[in-house]
C-alpha positions, 0 to 999 in steps of 0.5 A: 373376324370375331367370335360369334356363335359356336357349337359344342358337341351339338350344343350352340352357343351365341345363337340369340332366340326371340320369343317365337324361336326365331334368330336375333339377327340384330343383336346391337340391340341386346345387352352384352355381357360385361367381361372384365379385361376383354378386347374393345371388339368382343362382344358376346350376348349368350349368357349359357356359354358362360354357365356351362364354363362356370359349370365344369362343363368337359366338353365346353372346357376341351373346346376352350382349351383346343381353341387356345392351343391349336394355333399359330399365335405368339404372344408376349406380354407388355408391362404385365399385359399379354399381346397376341400377335397372329398373320390370321385373324382368326387365329387371332380372334379364336384364341382372345375370344378364349382368353375371354372366357378365362383359357389363357394362352401363354407362353 
């Protein structure tokens, strides 16, 4: 599983629209946002979510705080890097996405 889209208090993020207002289905043609330290398989294209985080949107901050806390993931540090282990690929994807957006789960 990968974190592709979300809705935070009715605002949609990750849904890329074309000029006609239709959702873009072939996102590989778009340029992914470059995150430093992201998981190699994580791609994100919608800058609106980053803008909301940078503008300290309270609802978005609560959303990612809950994603980074409510899960069954175990973390450990190896060579200065936090490694996540999860039985559920869903939990791993959500916690990894939270870390990419700046909300890091650390034990």
